C-alpha beads as a LAMMPS data file, in Angstrom:
LAMMPS data file: protein, C-alpha beads

76 atoms
75 bonds

1 atom types
1 bond types

-500.0 500.0 xlo xhi
-500.0 500.0 ylo yhi
-500.0 500.0 zlo zhi

Masses

1 110.0

Atoms # bond

1 1 1 16.878 -9.378 8.556
2 1 1 18.780 -6.585 6.869
3 1 1 17.381 -4.045 4.418
4 1 1 18.267 -4.912 0.811
5 1 1 18.634 -1.222 -0.010
6 1 1 20.634 0.372 2.887
7 1 1 21.699 -2.751 4.822
8 1 1 20.197 -1.411 8.093
9 1 1 18.913 -4.025 10.573
10 1 1 16.350 -1.590 12.027
11 1 1 13.206 -3.165 10.366
12 1 1 9.898 -2.988 12.183
13 1 1 6.193 -3.723 11.535
14 1 1 4.220 -0.584 10.799
15 1 1 0.831 0.392 9.442
16 1 1 1.151 1.961 5.996
17 1 1 -1.279 3.151 3.327
18 1 1 -0.754 1.492 -0.001
19 1 1 -2.116 3.218 -3.124
20 1 1 -3.979 1.322 -5.831
21 1 1 -4.672 3.362 -8.965
22 1 1 -7.829 2.915 -10.920
23 1 1 -8.215 5.203 -13.863
24 1 1 -8.130 8.743 -12.373
25 1 1 -8.924 7.373 -8.872
26 1 1 -6.565 6.296 -6.096
27 1 1 -7.767 3.786 -3.513
28 1 1 -5.902 3.726 -0.157
29 1 1 -5.662 0.548 1.775
30 1 1 -4.135 0.199 5.235
31 1 1 -1.680 -2.672 5.653
32 1 1 0.740 -3.791 8.314
33 1 1 4.115 -4.519 6.688
34 1 1 7.749 -4.565 7.605
35 1 1 9.383 -1.157 7.020
36 1 1 13.091 -0.218 7.161
37 1 1 13.277 2.676 9.704
38 1 1 16.425 3.960 7.996
39 1 1 15.363 4.298 4.294
40 1 1 11.671 3.472 4.262
41 1 1 11.843 0.352 2.080
42 1 1 8.767 -1.788 2.560
43 1 1 8.579 -5.610 2.654
44 1 1 5.361 -7.446 1.761
45 1 1 4.719 -11.085 2.682
46 1 1 2.598 -13.445 0.572
47 1 1 -0.572 -12.965 2.585
48 1 1 -0.333 -9.167 2.137
49 1 1 0.301 -9.537 -1.591
50 1 1 -2.784 -11.842 -1.864
51 1 1 -4.852 -9.204 -0.005
52 1 1 -3.750 -6.531 -2.481
53 1 1 -4.524 -8.857 -5.432
54 1 1 -8.021 -9.578 -4.016
55 1 1 -8.718 -5.932 -3.560
56 1 1 -7.694 -5.183 -7.113
57 1 1 -9.989 -8.009 -8.376
58 1 1 -12.923 -6.623 -6.293
59 1 1 -12.227 -3.128 -7.629
60 1 1 -12.197 -4.400 -11.217
61 1 1 -15.551 -6.191 -10.671
62 1 1 -16.926 -3.106 -8.851
63 1 1 -17.499 -5.087 -5.688
64 1 1 -15.170 -3.064 -3.471
65 1 1 -16.886 -0.711 -0.990
66 1 1 -15.042 2.584 -0.854
67 1 1 -15.618 5.983 0.751
68 1 1 -14.541 9.407 -0.381
69 1 1 -11.876 10.862 1.905
70 1 1 -10.767 13.910 0.041
71 1 1 -10.349 15.595 -3.343
72 1 1 -7.546 16.046 -5.772
73 1 1 -7.565 19.352 -7.590
74 1 1 -5.579 20.324 -10.709
75 1 1 -4.562 23.906 -11.525
76 1 1 -5.540 25.006 -14.994

Bonds

1 1 1 2
2 1 2 3
3 1 3 4
4 1 4 5
5 1 5 6
6 1 6 7
7 1 7 8
8 1 8 9
9 1 9 10
10 1 10 11
11 1 11 12
12 1 12 13
13 1 13 14
14 1 14 15
15 1 15 16
16 1 16 17
17 1 17 18
18 1 18 19
19 1 19 20
20 1 20 21
21 1 21 22
22 1 22 23
23 1 23 24
24 1 24 25
25 1 25 26
26 1 26 27
27 1 27 28
28 1 28 29
29 1 29 30
30 1 30 31
31 1 31 32
32 1 32 33
33 1 33 34
34 1 34 35
35 1 35 36
36 1 36 37
37 1 37 38
38 1 38 39
39 1 39 40
40 1 40 41
41 1 41 42
42 1 42 43
43 1 43 44
44 1 44 45
45 1 45 46
46 1 46 47
47 1 47 48
48 1 48 49
49 1 49 50
50 1 50 51
51 1 51 52
52 1 52 53
53 1 53 54
54 1 54 55
55 1 55 56
56 1 56 57
57 1 57 58
58 1 58 59
59 1 59 60
60 1 60 61
61 1 61 62
62 1 62 63
63 1 63 64
64 1 64 65
65 1 65 66
66 1 66 67
67 1 67 68
68 1 68 69
69 1 69 70
70 1 70 71
71 1 71 72
72 1 72 73
73 1 73 74
74 1 74 75
75 1 75 76
């Protein structure tokens, strides 16, 4: 497999954190996906996309368990 962006063949499985936005909140989910080691392009398979879709649905129905891991502050 070659990267569609930079044409590198150095693509490996890695754990990444995907961000899902919900209003003013950001939910981080850990996923194992293929990543181009040259440019950082990520490749998601169908099972991973289904997992993201299910998490979004649970979030919308308020059924997703989450924990606070930090704060975002805005200068005024």
